[in-house]
N, C-alpha and C positions, 0 to 999 in steps of 0.2 A: 278855341273850343274843341279842336280835333282830339286832343288827349282825353278830355272829359267825355266826349262822344264815344270813343273807343272803350273807355272804362264802363260807361253805362251799358253799351252793347255787350260787354263781357259778362256783366251781372245778369243781363237778360238771357243770354245764351246759356250760361251756367245754371241759372235758375230753372229754365224750361227743361234743360237736360236732367236736372235733379227731379223735376216733377215726373218726367218720363220714367226715370229710374225707380221712383217711388212706387209707381203703379205695379211694378213687377217684383217688388221685394216682399219677402215674408217679414212679419213683425220682429222676429229675432234679429234679422239683418238690419232692419231700420234702427233698432235699439243700439246695435254695435256701432253703426255709422254715426248716430247721434252722439254717443259717448266719445267717439274718436274726434268728431268736430268740436265738441265742447272742450276736450283736453287740448286740442290744437289752439283754440281761442285763449284758453288759460295760459298756454306757453307763450303765445305771441304777446299778450298783454304783460305778463310778468317779465319776460326778457326785455321788452321795450322799456319798461319802467326801471328795472334794475340797471340796465346798461347805461342809462342816462343818470341815474342816481350815483353811480360809481365815478362819474366825472368829477374831478377834484374841485371844479368851479361850481358844482351844483349847489343850490340853496337847500340846506338841510330841513327847513321847516315850511318853505313856501307851498309845497304840495299839500301839506296838512291843512294849512290856512285856506288854500284854494278849495279843497274838498268841503271844509266846514262852511265857508262863505257861499260857495256854489250850491251846496246842498240846501242851505237856508233859503237862498233865492229861488232855486228850483221847486222847493216844496211850497213856497209862497205862491209861485206862479202855477203850481199844480201841473207841471210838465208831463209827469207820468200819465196822469189821467187824460190829458189832452192828446197825447200821442196815441194812447190806447183807443180813445174815442175816434181819432182819425182812422185808425185801423178798422174799427167797427163799422164806420161809415162806408169804407171801401169794401169791407166784407159783405155788407148788406147788398151792395151792387152785384155780388156774386151769389145771392141767395138762391137763385135758380140754377146755379152751376155746380157741377161735380167737383170743382176746384176748391169749394169752400171748406174751411176747417183750420183751426190754429192760426188764423190769418194775422191777428194782432201781434201775437208772440213772434211770428216769423218776420213781419214787417218792421216792428220796433227793434228787435234784436239785430237784424241784418242792417237796417239803416244806421244804427249806432256803430256797429262794427266797421262798416265801410266808410263812415264819415268822421269817426273819432280817431285821431292819430296824426303824426307829423306828415306822413305821405299824402294824406288828404288835403293838407295845406301847402306843403312844399311843392307837390306835383302841379297843382293849378297855378301857383305863382310862377314856377319855371316856364310853364306852358304859355301863360299870359304875357310874361315879360320878355323872355328870350325865344319863344317858339320852340323850346326844348321839351319834348314829350316823354323823355326816357323814364322819369319817375312814374308818370301815369301809365306808361306801357307796362312797367314792372308790376305796378299795383293792379292793373287790369288782369294780368295772369293770375295773381294771387286771389283777387276778388272773384274771378270766374270760377276757380276751383272751389273756393269757400262757398259761393252761391250754390254750386252743384250739390255739395255735401249737405248744406243747411236745408235747401229746398227738398231734398230727398226725405227729410224727416219733419221739417216745420211747414212745408207746403207753399202755396202760391204767394203768401205774404212776402217771402224772400224776393220773388220776381218784382213785386211792386216797389221794393226798396231801391230799384234802379232809378226811380223818380227822385228819391232823396239824393242820390249820388249826382244826378244831372243838375238839380237845382243848387245844391250846396257847393259843389265844385265849380259849377258854371258861374255862380256869382263871384267866387274868389278869382276865377280866371279873368272875368270882365273887369274886376276892380284891382287886379294885380299891380298895375302901374302905380296906383295910389297907395296901396297897402305896403309894398315892398320896403320903402324907406323907414317904416316904423317897426319892422320885424327884425329883431336882433337874434344872434345865435343863442344868447342866454334865454331869451323869451321862448324860442322854439324848443330848447332843451327842457325847460320846465313844463311847457305845454305837452311835450312827449311823455313826461313822467306821469302827469295827471291822466292823459289819454290812455297810457298803458294800464294804469290802475282801473280805469273804467272798463276797458276791454277785459281785464282779468275778472271783474265783477260779473260781466256778461257770461263768462265761462262758468262761474260758480252757479249762476242762475240756471243756465242750460242743464247743468248736472243736478238741479233741484237741491243743491246744498244750501242755497240761500234764496231769499226773495228780496234782493236789494232793488230799490227803485232807481235804477241807473239813469233814467231820463231826468229825474229830479236833480241828479248830480252834474248834468251837462254844463250848467253855467260855470262850473269849476274850471273848465278849459279856458275860459276867458279871463279868469282872475290873474294869471301870470302876465297876460298881455297888458291889463290895466296897471298892474304893479310896476312893470318896467317902463311903461309910458309915463307914469307919474314920477318914477325915479329919474328919468331923463330930463323931466321938466324942472324938478326940484333941486337937482344937483348942479 
């Protein structure tokens, strides 16, 4: 759990630093920083998806099927509203605090950004199986910087996303020994493609170009896992 603990701490430190920075920034500077962070998220998502799509062994249609099936499941489960409601509950706890404002947007966006992607899976697996924290240490640096930038515009919700990181990656770390035998390179590649697309969607939402319900698409990340598990059984 050391790697996940460091990653969680990085998000907290970066988030609080962003809140401190936010209090002394003019609105024009906040807007520039927000646009810069949104463009960075767009690039991270797009580059991650495309680099894996260019792999000759990549499945040309699985990510489309994953997004469709995942979107249907997520919409049925109403994940977007449930995550927003969780953010609202936490925000209500801050009703007497000067930290309140834009909580749900910051909490949901940051939680998705930090928990969707191959590093958020490979890192905890390496940490739990081999005690190797290199991936999570690299992710901690990235997440800390991103948390600082996002918190400076989206507020305290970004800080609370550290809880999502701790729970999500902590569970994977604890179950790493059981999960590792079932995760193939093909599975992780397809998962990275879907994760990259979801991160790209977060960026477009941050720029107010779209209002995609990214939380409703979250189950899409698990479709490649199910697909390859079934394929291994049936073949």
